[in-house]
SETIDREN-687899 format. One record per residue (C-alpha): z, y, x; residue in one letter. Coordinates in steps of 0.1 Angstrom, whole numbers, plus 5000, padded with zeros to 4 digits. Example, Ala and Ser with C-alpha at 12.3 -4.5 7.8 and 13.67 -1.06 7.14 Angstrom:
% SETIDREN-687899
> 5078:4955:5123:a
> 5071:4989:5137:s
This chain:
% SETIDREN-687899
> 4877:2916:1611:m
> 4866:2880:1616:i
> 4893:2853:1620:a
> 4883:2821:1638:s
> 4903:2790:1629:v
> 4901:2757:1647:e
> 4914:2722:1638:r
> 4952:2723:1642:s
> 4984:2705:1633:v
> 5008:2729:1616:v
> 5045:2722:1620:s
> 5077:2744:1621:g
> 5097:2768:1600:e
> 5087:2799:1582:v
> 5103:2823:1557:y
> 5083:2829:1526:a
> 5074:2866:1522:p
> 5091:2885:1495:p
> 5074:2883:1461:s
> 5046:2909:1456:k
> 5050:2906:1418:s
> 5087:2912:1418:y
> 5084:2941:1443:t
> 5059:2960:1422:h
> 5081:2957:1391:r
> 5113:2965:1409:a
> 5099:2997:1425:i
> 5084:3010:1393:l
> 5113:3002:1370:i
> 5138:3017:1394:t
> 5116:3048:1398:a
> 5115:3052:1360:l
> 5153:3053:1359:g
> 5177:3075:1379:p
> 5170:3055:1410:g
> 5185:3027:1431:g
> 5178:3003:1459:t
> 5151:2976:1462:v
> 5164:2950:1487:k
> 5142:2927:1508:r
> 5109:2942:1494:p
> 5074:2931:1504:l
> 5058:2960:1522:i
> 5021:2954:1520:s
> 4990:2973:1511:a
> 4994:2967:1474:d
> 5031:2976:1472:t
> 5025:3007:1493:r
> 5000:3017:1465:a
> 5028:3014:1439:t
> 5051:3034:1461:i
> 5025:3062:1464:a
> 5019:3061:1426:a
> 5056:3064:1418:c
> 5058:3094:1442:e
> 5029:3109:1423:a
> 5050:3106:1391:f
> 5078:3125:1408:g
> 5100:3098:1423:a
> 5114:3103:1459:k
> 5112:3072:1479:i
> 5125:3064:1514:t
> 5118:3031:1532:r
> 5139:3015:1559:k
> 5147:2978:1557:d
> 5153:2984:1519:d
> 5136:3009:1496:i
> 5158:3038:1484:e
> 5145:3055:1453:i
> 5155:3087:1435:e
> 5140:3082:1401:g
> 5126:3104:1374:v
> 5151:3094:1347:s
> 5125:3084:1321:g
> 5105:3116:1325:k
> 5076:3109:1349:p
> 5057:3141:1359:q
> 5019:3146:1355:t
> 5004:3138:1389:p
> 4989:3167:1408:e
> 4959:3146:1420:d
> 4940:3114:1412:v
> 4961:3082:1417:i
> 4942:3060:1441:n
> 4955:3024:1438:v
> 4933:3011:1466:l
> 4929:2974:1460:n
> 4960:2969:1438:s
> 4951:2957:1403:g
> 4988:2955:1394:t
> 4993:2992:1403:t
> 4963:3002:1383:m
> 4974:2984:1351:r
> 5011:2993:1353:f
> 5006:3029:1363:c
> 4979:3035:1336:s
> 5006:3027:1311:a
> 5032:3049:1329:v
> 5006:3077:1329:a
> 5008:3077:1291:s
> 5043:3090:1294:l
> 5030:3122:1311:t
> 5005:3148:1300:n
> 4978:3127:1316:g
> 4964:3112:1348:a
> 4932:3099:1364:v
> 4934:3065:1382:l
> 4908:3048:1405:t
> 4906:3024:1434:g
> 4883:3007:1458:d
> 4851:2989:1448:a
> 4869:2957:1438:s
> 4893:2976:1415:i
> 4863:2995:1400:r
> 4848:2961:1390:s
> 4879:2947:1372:r
> 4884:2949:1334:p
> 4910:2971:1318:n
> 4895:2972:1283:g
> 4924:2954:1265:p
> 4949:2978:1280:l
> 4929:3009:1271:l
> 4925:2997:1236:s
> 4962:2990:1232:a
> 4971:3024:1246:l
> 4949:3041:1221:n
> 4966:3021:1193:d
> 4998:3037:1205:l
> 4986:3073:1202:g
> 4972:3078:1237:v
> 4937:3090:1246:n
> 4928:3064:1273:a
> 4892:3056:1284:f
> 4870:3045:1312:s
> 4849:3073:1328:v
> 4819:3049:1329:r
> 4825:3036:1293:g
> 4828:3000:1305:n
> 4866:2995:1305:g
> 4867:2997:1343:k
> 4880:3024:1367:a
> 4880:3053:1371:p
> 4903:3056:1341:l
> 4916:3087:1323:v
> 4949:3085:1304:v
> 4960:3114:1283:q
> 4995:3110:1269:g
> 5018:3109:1253:r
> 5026:3075:1240:m
> 5040:3078:1205:k
> 5046:3041:1196:g
> 5031:3021:1167:g
> 5014:2987:1166:v
> 4991:2975:1194:a
> 4970:2944:1193:k
> 4959:2929:1226:m
> 4937:2900:1238:n
> 4959:2879:1260:g
> 4931:2858:1276:s
> 4922:2882:1306:v
> 4955:2891:1322:s
> 4992:2892:1314:s
> 4994:2924:1334:q
> 4982:2944:1303:f
> 5012:2931:1284:l
> 5036:2938:1313:s
> 5022:2974:1316:a
> 5030:2981:1279:l
> 5064:2964:1282:l
> 5073:2987:1311:i
> 5061:3019:1294:a
> 5069:3014:1257:s
> 5107:3015:1259:p
> 5103:3051:1271:l
> 5079:3061:1243:a
> 5088:3085:1215:e
> 5088:3059:1188:g
> 5091:3021:1183:d
> 5063:2998:1195:t
> 5052:2964:1183:k
> 5028:2945:1206:i
> 5008:2916:1191:i
> 4991:2892:1214:i
> 4959:2877:1200:e
> 4950:2843:1214:g
> 4967:2825:1243:e
> 4986:2847:1267:l
> 4974:2837:1302:k
> 4998:2838:1331:s
> 5028:2842:1308:r
> 5054:2836:1336:p
> 5045:2870:1350:y
> 5053:2886:1316:a
> 5086:2867:1316:e
> 5094:2882:1350:i
> 5088:2917:1336:t
> 5110:2910:1306:l
> 5139:2897:1328:d
> 5138:2927:1350:m
> 5136:2952:1321:l
> 5166:2934:1305:k
> 5185:2938:1338:e
> 5176:2975:1338:a
> 5191:2978:1303:g
> 5160:2977:1281:a
> 5162:2961:1246:r
> 5130:2941:1237:i
> 5127:2914:1211:e
> 5103:2889:1226:a
> 5085:2862:1206:g
> 5057:2839:1214:k
> 5029:2863:1202:q
> 5048:2895:1192:e
> 5071:2919:1211:f
> 5091:2946:1194:e
> 5103:2975:1215:v
> 5127:3003:1204:e
> 5116:3037:1216:g
> 5136:3064:1233:g
> 5154:3040:1257:q
> 5163:3045:1294:s
> 5164:3024:1325:y
> 5191:3020:1352:n
> 5182:2993:1377:l
> 5206:3003:1405:k
> 5199:2974:1429:s
> 5175:2945:1429:y
> 5169:2918:1456:t
> 5134:2904:1458:i
> 5130:2866:1459:p
> 5106:2847:1481:g
> 5070:2844:1469:d
> 5057:2809:1459:f
> 5021:2821:1459:s
> 5024:2829:1496:s
> 5045:2798:1503:a
> 5016:2777:1491:s
> 4996:2784:1522:y
> 5020:2770:1549:p
> 5028:2741:1525:l
> 4991:2733:1521:a
> 4985:2737:1558:a
> 5011:2710:1566:a
> 4998:2688:1538:a
> 4962:2688:1551:v
> 4969:2687:1588:t
> 4996:2660:1589:g
> 5023:2684:1600:g
> 5059:2690:1589:e
> 5069:2725:1576:v
> 5101:2741:1562:e
> 5096:2772:1541:v
> 5128:2791:1536:r
> 5137:2818:1511:g
> 5123:2801:1480:v
> 5150:2801:1454:l
> 5144:2793:1417:p
> 5129:2821:1397:s
> 5104:2828:1369:r
> 5074:2825:1392:q
> 5048:2802:1377:g
> 5035:2794:1411:d
> 5065:2773:1419:s
> 5042:2747:1403:a
> 5028:2742:1438:i
> 5058:2719:1444:v
> 5049:2696:1415:d
> 5012:2697:1423:i
> 5017:2687:1460:l
> 5041:2659:1449:r
> 5016:2646:1424:r
> 4989:2646:1451:m
> 5011:2624:1472:g
> 5027:2648:1497:a
> 5063:2641:1508:e
> 5079:2673:1495:i
> 5115:2683:1487:s
> 5131:2715:1474:w
> 5167:2724:1480:d
> 5171:2749:1452:q
> 5206:2759:1463:v
> 5196:2769:1499:e
> 5160:2779:1489:g
> 5143:2755:1513:v
> 5111:2736:1508:l
> 5103:2707:1532:r
> 5070:2690:1534:i
> 5054:2663:1555:r
> 5016:2659:1555:g
> 4997:2627:1548:g
> 4970:2613:1527:e
> 4964:2632:1494:l
> 4949:2621:1461:k
> 4931:2641:1435:g
> 4949:2654:1404:v
> 4942:2674:1372:d
> 4957:2709:1373:v
> 4960:2733:1343:d
> 4958:2767:1359:a
> 4965:2788:1328:s
> 4999:2799:1340:m
> 4992:2797:1378:t
> 4960:2816:1386:p
> 4969:2826:1421:d
> 4972:2789:1432:l
> 4936:2781:1424:v
> 4922:2788:1458:p
> 4949:2767:1475:t
> 4944:2739:1450:i
> 4906:2740:1456:a
> 4912:2734:1493:v
> 4937:2706:1487:l
> 4913:2689:1463:g
> 4884:2691:1488:s
> 4905:2672:1513:l
> 4921:2647:1489:a
> 4909:2612:1480:k
> 4893:2611:1446:g
> 4887:2637:1420:k
> 4905:2670:1414:t
> 4899:2690:1382:v
> 4911:2726:1378:v
> 4909:2738:1342:f
> 4920:2766:1319:n
> 4912:2790:1348:a
> 4885:2813:1334:e
> 4909:2843:1339:h
> 4907:2836:1376:v
> 4872:2852:1376:r
> 4889:2886:1369:h
> 4909:2889:1401:k
> 4900:2907:1433:e
> 4868:2886:1431:t
> 4855:2858:1410:d
> 4877:2832:1427:r
> 4862:2802:1410:l
> 4827:2811:1421:h
> 4839:2822:1456:a
> 4857:2790:1463:m
> 4829:2768:1450:a
> 4803:2786:1472:i
> 4824:2788:1504:e
> 4839:2753:1503:l
> 4803:2740:1497:s
> 4794:2756:1530:k
> 4821:2735:1546:m
> 4807:2703:1530:g
> 4829:2700:1499:a
> 4815:2682:1468:d
> 4826:2709:1444:i
> 4812:2720:1410:k
> 4819:2753:1393:e
> 4826:2750:1356:k
> 4830:2779:1331:p
> 4868:2776:1331:d
> 4875:2757:1364:g
> 4863:2735:1392:l
> 4856:2698:1397:e
> 4860:2685:1432:i
> 4853:2651:1448:i
> 4875:2651:1479:g
> 4864:2640:1513:g
> 4861:2657:1547:r
> 4852:2693:1555:l
> 4834:2707:1585:h
> 4837:2741:1601:g
> 4814:2769:1589:a
> 4810:2806:1587:d
> 4824:2817:1554:v
> 4830:2849:1534:k
> 4865:2862:1525:g
> 4852:2886:1498:y
> 4879:2911:1508:d
> 4903:2889:1488:d
> 4936:2880:1504:h
> 4939:2846:1486:r
> 4904:2835:1494:i
> 4909:2843:1531:v
> 4942:2825:1534:m
> 4930:2794:1515:a
> 4898:2792:1537:l
> 4920:2796:1568:a
> 4940:2765:1556:v
> 4907:2747:1551:a
> 4896:2756:1586:g
> 4928:2741:1601:m
> 4917:2707:1588:a
> 4879:2712:1592:a
> 4875:2727:1626:g
> 4859:2759:1638:m
> 4857:2782:1608:t
> 4850:2819:1609:r
> 4862:2840:1580:i
> 4852:2876:1575:d
> 4874:2904:1559:t
> 4904:2887:1574:a
> 4924:2919:1575:e
> 4928:2919:1537:c
> 4957:2894:1540:v
> 4978:2926:1544:d
> 4976:2929:1506:v
> 5003:2902:1501:s
> 5011:2884:1534:y
> 5008:2909:1563:p
> 5021:2884:1589:g
> 5001:2854:1577:f
> 4980:2847:1608:f
> 5008:2854:1632:q
> 5032:2830:1614:e
> 5006:2803:1611:m
> 4999:2806:1648:a
> 5036:2803:1655:s
> 5036:2769:1638:m
> 5006:2756:1658:g
> 4975:2769:1640:a
> 4948:2778:1664:r
> 4936:2812:1654:i
> 4917:2839:1672:s
> 4901:2872:1663:f
């Protein structure tokens, strides 16, 4: 599907979608216990993949406004068929680890998933007594995982994705023996691992978490009876950025304080000169657009904001530098390369660096651009189009991965969008 976006002024009120990261974790951790309720979940393509995987492991799940789960009480069953995670990297990583608690499973996904690295996770699972390997021998899906996890010491490179650590943290308390996880190098996107640790603690798990080492007692159980999903800052960044670059005024509701690293968008927009305030008690962000200035942004903990920041930098006065972002190349697509190429088509002065982007801000013009089947690329380019003029973006349907109502909600606030 091609979305056409024209120059617009975006103003109004919108509720932030529930967090995709929290929803994945809440569903899986609840399913691994006796069961419970996940309240205000994000229902999207990615989270539906996690629901289907949990059902393959033996959980019984019903969905109304909330998700009701009858769990497996720490004993996931061996799936009867291949688990297809579609486009969900989180489902692939987390459920590969959960598969090590069964007699075995095969996991695959779409073309994007089959291009994403999983080598550090496979290596760590093998350290813990699992036979885990890539069918193609390149660390990428399809993956075969033959349990069961015994425990032990696992060393893991932290530079690619914190999802590998979160996967082990979710599975290892249910392993036969104790586990020690040692992170080698800097752990990228650590706030996501902190989210996992918080939710596991709420489910009753005991984990000793240090900066580089995590000690997990085996033979534990989970009991997450009820969990309410907070609003998602990654998704909130798009209406906030749309107001910032079009001169509009927007309220984003449902964004309470949490462990989400992408709450950094508030500080980034403030440093760029936007008038932005955050009522943390009511969970309301208010922003008024105006002239922006370039800033330096360390993206090591906030990889999902990089496409949004690239658009903001392209329309700001002066220079914006995004650094410590090499791990952004391992998402649904190489997001550094994609944003450099597509924003260049729109007239941006943008240079791709090994670990980031350098942008000299100015004006953008409309263009035909690629979305790469990547929800964050599509939404960021749509924001760019609202400031630039007629911009046509392909693979627009992929926003269903994290923000199913994105185009409709932007249109309700004045964005001129057609299909």
